[in-house]
N, C-alpha and C positions, 0 to 999 in steps of 0.2 A: 970581663970585669963589669960590664953592665948587667950581666946575668946575676953576678954575685952581689950586687948591691940591691938589685930587685929583690932576690929571694930574701935578703936581710931585712926588707922592709915587710915581708909577707909571712912572718913566722906565725902569726896567730890566725892567717887566714888558710882556708880550703885548701890542702896540697895540690890538685889538679888545676885548680883556679889560678894559684901563683906561677904554677909551671907554665901555663897558657900563657901568661903575660911575658914569661920569659923568652918562650917559644917565638913569640911574635916580635919582639924587639930584634932578636936574632935575625929574623927573618928580613926585618926592614932593613938591618944594615947591610944584608947581602945584595938588595935590589936598591941600593940608593942612587947608583949611577943609572939605573934602567932609563930608555928613552920614554918610557911611558909614565914612570913616577918621578918625584923629586919631593916626596914628602911623605913620610910614615912616623907616626907619633905615639901609638899607644895599642895598637891592636893587639888581640892575645888568640893564642891558638892552642886547641886540644884536639887529641887523636886518641880515641877510645879503643883499647884493645882487649877483646873478647878474652883473652887468657890473663887478664890481671885480677887471679883470682884471691891473693892475700887482700888487696884493696876492697875487691869485692865483699869478701867476708867481713871485714871491718863495717862496711857500709850497711851489710844486712842486720848489723846489731843496733846501728844508729837509725836506719828507716826502714820501716814495715813495709813490706811489698803489698801494692795495691792489687787485687783480683777484680778484673772488670769484665762483667756479663753483658749479655745483649739486654737483660732487663734494667740494667743500672740506670738511674735516673736521678741528676743533680737538680736540685730543687733551684740552683741559680741559673740555669738556662732561661733566657730571653723568650717569653711569649710573645711580646709586640717588639717592633724595633725601636720604639721609644726608650726600652729599656736597655737598650746597647750601650746609651751613653755612660751606664753604672758599669761598664767593664774595665776593671783593673790591668789584668794580665793578658797581654793581645798576643797572638801569634799571626805574622803576615806572611803568606806564600807568595814568592815571585816566581812564576813559572818561566821556562826559557822564553816562550813567545812574548813575554812582558818586556824583558830585560835585553834580550838580543837583538840584533838589526835583523832586517829580511833577510839577508844572505847567511845570516847565522854565523858570521865570521868577525866577530867583534860585539861590542855592548852598545845598545842605545843610551846614550850617556844622558839625553834630555829627561827622557822618562824616569831613568834610574834615580836622577838627581831631584826629579820632583817627589818620587816615593820616600828618598831619604829625607826629605826637607820634613814631609809630613811625620814620618817615625820619629824625627828628631824632636819635633814640636811637642808629641805626645809624650815622649821620654822625659822631656824638659818638664812638662806640665805633671808628673808624676805619674804616669803610668808605667807598667812594667812590658816593654816591647821586646820581642823575639823575632828574628827573621830566619825564615827557609828559604834559601834561594837555589837557584840554577846558574849556568853562565861558567863556568869553568872550563868546559870543553871548548864553547865557542870563544871564549877570551884566548885560550891556549893555541887553538887552530889559528887566530889572526897572528899570532907570534910565530908559530911555526912554518906557517906558508911563507912568511917574510923570510925566515932563515932558509927554507928550502930553495926559495928563487933567488936568494942571494947566494947559494951555493951551486947553481946550475952555470954550465959552461955558457958562452954567449951564443954558439950552435944551437943548444938546448933551448935557449930561449927566445932565440929567432924564429926556431922552427916552431916551436909550441909543443915539442913532444917531450913532456915532462914524465909520462908513465904509460905502460905498457896498457893500461886500463883506459881506452876512450881518452888519452891525450890529457887527461887532467891530474892534478895533484892529489894523492888519496893519502890522508893522516890518520894513522891509528888513535882512536878516541881516547884511550887510556894516557898515550903521549901526549895528547892535547891537555887534558885533564891535569897532568903533572906539570907541564909548562904554564898551564894558565892559573892553577890553583893560588900560588902566592900572589900573582897580580892582580887578580880578582879580590881577594882580601885587602890587600893594600889599597886599592880604589876605594872599597867601603870604608876603610881606616881614614882614608884622607877626606873622602865626602863627609863622614859624620863629624870628624874633628872639626870642619868648619862650624858646627853648631855646639862645640864643646861636649860632645858624647863619645862614650870610650865604647869600642868593640872589642868581641872576642870571637873567633873562631873557633868551631865546634865541628869535626870532621867525624862522620859516622859510617858504619857499614852494615850490610844486613845482619851478620851475626851478633852485632850489639844489642839486638832487640829478641835475640834466642832466650837469653837466661836472666834470672832475676837480680843476680849481682851485677851484671853488665848494665842493666837497665837503671838499676839503683846507682850505680857509677855517673850515668848521663845526667839522671834527674838530680842527684845531689851536686855535680859540677855546675849545672845551670843554675841552679836555685841559688848556689854560692855565687855565681855572677850577678844574677839578678839583684842580689843584696847589696852587691857592690855597686849597683847604679849601672851596670854594664850591658849593651845589647848583644846577647848571643846571636851570630851567625853562623845558623846549621845548614850544612851541605853534605852531600854524599861523597864520600870518597872515591871518585870515579877512577882514581888510578889502579884500583885493586877490584874494580867491577868485573865481571865475565865479559869478555870481548862480545860484541854485539856483530851480528851477521853484516857484510858489506853493504853499505848504503842503508843501513836499517836504524832506528832510534835506537839509542840506549834503553835497554828494557830490564825487566827482573826487579831490582832494588828499587828504583824510583816509582815503580809502577804498582808494586803491592807489598812493600817491606812491611813486615811483622805485623799485620793487623789480625788476621785469626785465620784458621785453616778455611772459612768459606769464601775468602778474599781472593780471588785469583785474576792473574794477569790477562790482558786483553790479549786478543788474536795478532799476530805480527802485522805489520803495517806495509802495505805494498810499496814498491819502490816509488821513489818520487820521481814525477814526470817533469824532468827539469835539464836544461843543457848542461847545469853545473852540478855535478853529484856532492852533497853536503851532507855532515853530520849533525843529525837533529839531537838535541838534549831532551829527554823525556820529561814532562812535567812529574813533580814529585810530590803530589797531592797525598798521598797515603803517609809519605814520611811527614808532612805537615801536621796530619791529622793525629799521627801516633805521639809527635813531640807534644802539641796542643792538650792531649790527654794526660802524659806523661808528667805535664808541668801543671796540670790542673788550670789550664788558661780558662778564662771567662769568655773569649771569643777567637775563631779563627777565621781571618779573612784572605780567601784564596783569590788572587788578583790572575786573571786569565786573560785572553785577547778578544773575548766575546763579552756581552752585556750580561750573562748569566745562562741560567737553564732554560731553554725553550721546550714547548710541547713537540718539537720535532727540530730536524736539522734547521740551523737558522736561515737558510738561503731557500728554504721550502717554502712554496706558498701557502699561506695559512698559517704558518709556525708562529706562536705568541710567545714572548718573554713572560715566563713565571716569576712574578715580583715577590710570592710568598710559597714556599715548598713545604709542605706535609706530608710526611714518609708514607702516609695512605694512599698519595697521588701518584707514585712512582711507576705503577702499572700504566699511567695514562701517557707516559712520555715515551716518544720513538726516537732511539739514538740513530745519528748517522754512522756510516764509516769512518774509521779513524783517518786522522790527516794531520799534518804538522801544524796547521792553524785552524781555527774555526771550531771543528767538531772533535778534534783530536783528544781523546781521552776524557771526554764529557761523561760518558758513563762512570768512568774511575773516579772523576771528581764529585758525583752525586754519592758513590758509594762509599767514600772516604768522608764526605762530610756527614752521611748518614750514620757511619760510625762513631765520629766524634760526637755527634749529638746525642746518641743514646748513652752516650758516656758522659754527658754533663756540659760540653762545651758548645755554645752557641756558633752557629757559621753563617758567612754571608759569601757568596760567590760574585763577584764583581770585575769589570772591566779594567785593568790596570795600564792599558795603553793609551788612555785619555789623560791629557794633562790639567784634569778637573777636580783635583783635590779628592779622589774616588775614599780613600782611607778617611779621611775627617769626615766627608759626609755619612758613609756608612755607621760611624760611631754617633755622629748626631743624629742618627734616626731616620736620615733621607731616605727615600724609596730608590735606592741604587743597588743594581744587582739582584740575586735572587738570595731571600732570608730565608733560611731554614728553622722551622718552629715545630714544637710539639704539640702547639695549640692548635686545636683542630678548627679550621675557618668556620666562621658563622657569617650566614648572610652573603651577600653579592660583594664582590670586587668594586673598587670605584670605578673602572673600567667598563665591568659589566653594568653598574647604575647607570653609566654615562649612555652606553648602547641601548638600554632599556628605556631610558628619558628619550632619546632620539625616536626610537619606534613609537613611544607614546605620543610625542609631539606629532608626528605624521598620522596618527589616527585622530588626534585633535583638529588637524587642518581638515582633513576628510569631513568632520560634522559640519552642520548647518550653524550659522551663528546664533540660531534661537538654543542650539542645543549646547553651544559653549556658554550663553547667558545663563542658562538654566543651572550649570555647575556652579558657578559664580553666585548666584543668588541663593543657591542652596547653602554654600558654604558662609555666604554672610547672615543668613539665618541661623546656623549653627553656632556662630560666635556669641548671639545672643542667647539662644537656646541652652547652650552648654557652658555660661559664664562662669557659673560656681564653680565647676571642676577646673575650667581653665584657671580661676584665680587660685583655687586649691594646688595645682601644679607650679603656678608662678611663686606662690608663697614657700613651697619648698626651695626654688632657686634663691629666693632673697634670703631666706634662714641659713642656707649653705654658706651664700656669699658673705653674710655677716660673721658668721662663726670663722671662716677661714680669713676673712679681711683682704684687703688689699685692692679692694673696688672704690673708686672715688664718690662722692657725693653725686655727681652728675651721671657715673656709670650706673648707681643703683637706682636713679631715677627713670633714667632708659630702660633699665631691667622691670621696673615695676608696671602691673598692668591693673587696670580698675574698670568698673562697670561704664564710666564714661568713656574710657579710651576705647574698650571694646566696642560701644555704641557708634561712636565716631569710625570706628575701622569698619563696622559692618555698614554704615552708611556710604562710605567711601567705595566698597566692593560692590554696592548695587548700582553707584555711579557707573563703575566698570562695565557692568553686565549691561545696563542701558545703551552703552557705545558699541558693544561688540561687534555689531551688524556692519560698523563702518571700518573694521578693522582689515582682515584677512580677505584677500581678492578684491580688494577696492582698485578701481581703475584710475591710475595718476594721469595717464596720457595715451591719447589714442591718435593714430597717424595713418591717414590712406598714403601708402607709399607709391601705389601704381594702381590702374584698374585692376579689379579683382583682388589685390592686396593689402591687407589691413594688419597694421602693427599697433600692438597697445604694450602699456606697460603697467603692472598692477604689483599690489603689495602681497608679499609672502613671509612667513617667519624667518629669522634669522638661523634656528636651527636648535641648538641646547645652550642654555646660559647657565654659568654657574656665579651663584650669587653667594657672596661671603660677607657675613655681618657678625658684630659684635652686641652682647647686651641689649638687643632690640627685638624681643620674641613678636612683637606685633608687625615686624616687617616681614615675618614669614608668610601670612596669610595676604598680605598687600602684595608681594612680588608672585606668589602661587596665583593669584587672581590675575595680575597682568600676563602672566604666561600662558594660562589657559586662554585668555582673551584673544591673545597674538597667535596661539597654537604653537607656541615654543615648548619644546622638553626642558626640564628643569632640573638643575643640581643644587642643592641647599646645604651650606656650610655654616652652621651656628656655633657661637661661643659655648664653650663647656659651661659657663657661668648661667646659661639658660637653658641646659640640657632639658629639664622636665617640663617647661613651658613648650619647647620647641618639639619635643616629642609628641604632647598632645595636641597641639594645633597641627602637625602634621598628620597626625590620624584623622583629623576632621577635615583637612585636605583631600585626603584620600578616600574618605566616604563619600565625599561629594563628588569627586572623580568617577566613581563607580557607576554614577547614574548612566553614562554615555561612553565612558572611555575608561582606559587602563588606568589601575591605581598608580602604575610605575611611571605615569607621565612625570609626575612630580617627585624625586628622591632627595630624602634627607639622608646627608653623609654624616654617620654616626660612628665610623672607625678613626683608629688613631691617626689618620692621614695627616701629615704636614700640610699646610697650604702652598708650600713650594712645591710639593709633589702634584698637587692637583693641577698648577699650573703648567704641567709638563705634558698634560694629556691634549695636546693641540690637535690631535686628529680626531678626537671625540667631543671637544668643546669650542664652541664658536666665539664666545664672548663671554668676559669675566666682568662682574659688577659687584666692587666692593662696598660695604655701607659700614661704616664704622670710624674708628679714631684717624688722625691724620698720617697717623705712624703705620696703621695697618694699609692704607690707600698707597701711602710712597712704598711700603715693602712690596706690594703686589705689582703697582706699576713697574718697579724695577725687576722683579723676579719673573715677571710674564715674559715667554720667550715664543713668540708665533702666535699668541692669542690677543687680540685687542681687550684694553681695558677701558672702560667707561665708570667715570667718577671723577672725583676732585679730592685732591690730598688735604686741602685746608678749607675752612671757611672764614677768612678774614673779612669780614664785612664791614662797611662804612657809613655812617649818617653823616650827611654834612648840613649843617645850620647856617644858611646863607644870610647874609646883610638884611634882606628883604623878607625873612622867614615871619610867620605868624608866631608871636611868642607861646600861646595856649597850645597851638598845635606841634611846636617843635617840643616842647616837655611831654606831651602824651605819646607823641612818636617815638621819642628817646626812650621813655619807659618801656613802651611795649616792645620795641626792638632789641633791648637787654634783659628786661626782667620777666615777661612773658613765660620763656623756656630758655634759659640761659645754657642750656647742655646742646640745644640743637646747633647745626651747621650753619643756619641762616640769621642766628643771633648777633647783634651789633657786637663787635671787638674794638673798635675805635670810632670816637665820637671827634670831627673836626668842626672847629666852631669859628666863623669869621671874626677877624680882629676888632670888628666893630663892638662886637658883643662882649670884649674881654671884661670891662669893668660897669657892666648893666646888671641890672635886676634880673633879666632872663639868664645870665650866666651862673649867678648866685641860685637863682631857683633850679635850674638844671642839677647845679652840685648838691642842693640841699634835697632835692627829690633821689638821686642816687644814693647819698646817705641813708634816708629814711628807708631805702629799698636792700639795704646792706650790702651796697654794690662798692667794692674795693677799686679805687681808680689810680692810674699812674700817668701823670703828667709826661707829655712829650719834650723833647729838648728845648724848644721855644718856650712853650708855657712853664716848663721847670726853671728856667731863668728869671721870670719874672715873679716868681713866688719865693718870698723868704723864708716860709716855714711851708712844710705841706709833705704830703707822702712822697715815696721814692718814685724816681724817674723809671720811666718804662725802659725796661732793658732792651726791647727791640719795638718797632712799630709795625712789626709782622707777626705778632702773637695772637695765637687763638687760645683763648682764656677757657671757654667750654663752662663757664661759671658765672658767679657774681662777682665779675671782674673785668676792666675795660682800661684802655688808655684813651686820653684827650690831648688833641693839641689844636693849637692855634694857626688858622691860615690867614694869608691876604685877602684872597678872593677867589672866585670860582675856578680860575686858571690853575692856582695853586692847589686847589682841593683835587682838581681832577689829575693834575701831575703825582701828586701825593698818593692817590688810590690807585694809578697804575704802576706806579713804584713799589708800593708796599702791600697792596690788595692779592687775593688770590682768585680774581677774576669769577667771584661766585656772586654775591648779591651787595650792590650799594645804592644808596638814596639821598637824596636832596631835598631839604624842606626850604620852601621859597615861594613867595608870590610874585617873583620877577620870571616872565614867562620866556625872555632872552635867556637868562642864566639856565634856567631849567632845560630849555631846548639845547644849550651847548653840552649842560651835563650827560643829558640822555644821549647825545649824539657821540660824543668824545669818550666816554667813560668805557673802558674794553672789558665788560663784565657779562656774565651768561644773563644777568637779571639786573636791570636799572630802573629806579622807581622815582618818582615825582610825587611829594607829599603823601608816602605810604610807608609803613613799617617793613623792614626787612624781612619779617616774619612772613609777609604773604608769599615768599619764594617756596612755593610747597606744591605739589602735584595736585592734592585735593582741594587746596584753595584756588588753583588754578581752573579747576573744573575737569582735571584729568583723572580723578577718581581717585586714584594714589600713584605713588612714584616709585621706581625701582631707586632712584638715587638722584642727586643732582651732578650734573656733568658740566665741567669747565673746560674740556676739550673743545677744539673747533672742527672736529670731523664727525659727521654723522647726529649724534644729538648733542645738543646744548641746553643747560637750564633743567629744570624738574623734568624727569625724563619718564612719560607714561607709556602708552601702548605704541605711539608712533615711533617711540626710540628703539623698539623691540623689533621692528620690522625694516626687511628691506625690499627689494622689487627684482621681478623678473620680466623678461620682453617676451612677448607672444606673438607670433606672426602665422597669419592664416593667409594660403596663397590658393593659386588653382593651376598646380602645375608648373610654376614658374622658375626659370633657371636664370642665371646672372647672365648668359651668353644672350638671353632676349632683350637684355640692356645696353648692348655693347654697339659700337658704331654700327649703323646700318640696320640694327635689330627692330624686333616688332614692337617693342615697348619701351617708354619712357617714365621716368619717375616723375611722381606728381608732388609729394611730400605735403599733401594737405593736412593742416591740424585740425582734427575733428573734436578734440577734448584737452 
């Protein structure tokens, strides 16, 4: 009756698609009382028969057969990972190693649930998802093994003699597939239904790909299901697959189904070295590739149990993961022997991926065994797995750039201080000599930014370069050059450990720095000079809004470097790498320094895994006008702190005023000055209560406005000012204006910020103004470096011990030597 009702509702739908819904409801009714499942709502099943000649003829009239050749290229193939976000129709292939347990006797439900959640979210968001799956044999094996054990006599169970072959239960794989198929599909249906997603089972066999009419049947049915917002679950009908040899993986269909005559199966797999003989289910990579091409999919994601394609067997020393695979690179890869995990079928995966890529489908091979939202990250353009592309790689990969930067840094360390200073001085001169060409490149960036829109006034101000900025920048670089002899190799501490033993601690470079900056092209030569002075290798990642400026400034850095060092010591990352991908290069990068918006810094601090981050997320700086402040000085410092450069991180964002000034001429003078400078101000909660009319109250006392805007609040005394700053500030820079030495001393002592000033503008928190030459940024952390970070913050130390054949035993009880530990420096 249920079947009749459903068919009645489907008169206008494609015949086989409606039949699939009927089949599934019938199947679900039969397994309702199963110990494995209690729920089955709407999954559908389609079994395609290559003898369906009449249906095939009808479809031939409706659908024209597509002939694919090796030279067919679809323009939709993504050339870069960032383009994968545009994929509409996506095929996800789940290998048996991904969804089955380690003993291949049952499913890894945790991993499967995580994958289904991602597929469901993408389907709900409007993508068209298809799933190619393994697992029926493993699922059926679990059920049949239980049945066999239940049917054994007690004597057999106790003796462990279950079979004449090694005392183990031997199960025929096709029987396992028959027992597991309905259960596997019901599990998929139950899991997908939790997200309101309907599924449909599509069983295929190798002959289904032999003829045009059967391929058209398959394509027509799946297309109809996709139109109805149903996720097809495609798997091979292992029930009728040729029997594999005992203890072998199922081969044939899933290894090389219907690709072309050049695509051949792998050699047979050697017997598994295990105490328990298990039946492995072969990965159906080629089936997924064929489905993706037949369905004109935009993207095929092959989930395996390894991170992607390696240059050699993953376990081999020196083998490297290929994040991008260009077909011309195939000859450089060495494939290992086949096994159930890791290397098993990797060559067939590459061939299947290339076959799909040649026919217009983008492909990524990634690890599906990690609960790390792999599918979502792949579609989001993240550097996950191996991305197959027809775009021939140009230039170096980011990993190669980092390695060259490290090598270049070591060369810089071997130079004399004078040679490093020569490079920096030459760069400083080039900034002035080539200023016309620099400004010309900068104007291109500004013109593009204005046409596109989206950049705020403060961001455009940071982007713009001028002769004055370049002159100040050049002067700052010359300061760095003048102090280069004080950096690398400077002895910090020297100790006489014992007679004939001298220990010293001296400065050395950190290694490779990654500096990420937004809309600040002037940061590039600053940071480059500091890296050269401290002999660090450097990776620079600038914002796309400053692409022309950064490109030209980087060429000047390389020109200066060529005097004594490799040009590669300072690298500009110009690929489409996401910042989050760069933060995963923990083995190649030693320190990350973000320079930009608070959102950028917070993002980097959150996403960096294993790489220290030096920086500050916000610049909520305060000026406190004390009861004993000089009125003229107060107005002058407040103006400079807020209006000199409102977009800077050291600009004042909150003005605190002692309550004694509330109804005085000084209070009115400060407000009049801010109005004259076009500064929009927001009263804090206390000040707002005393105003009958006025501007809107500050939404938060922790806001970094980065423009002509600030908050103003009234406080009782210096104690309340300190409490307010420590609660609402960002530990950046705070200043007190007062003639009271005691109040100033308390403020300087108790405010917990990187920079604390007395009677001075917050704008002095700057490496150049501090005499550091320039800065890589301002740090509010409490480890390593704090405040404006110049060369000192880019150095670490190492210990050097010189002895005369000394051994620890010489200092043991009764030994010949004793420790002196005399401080020499």
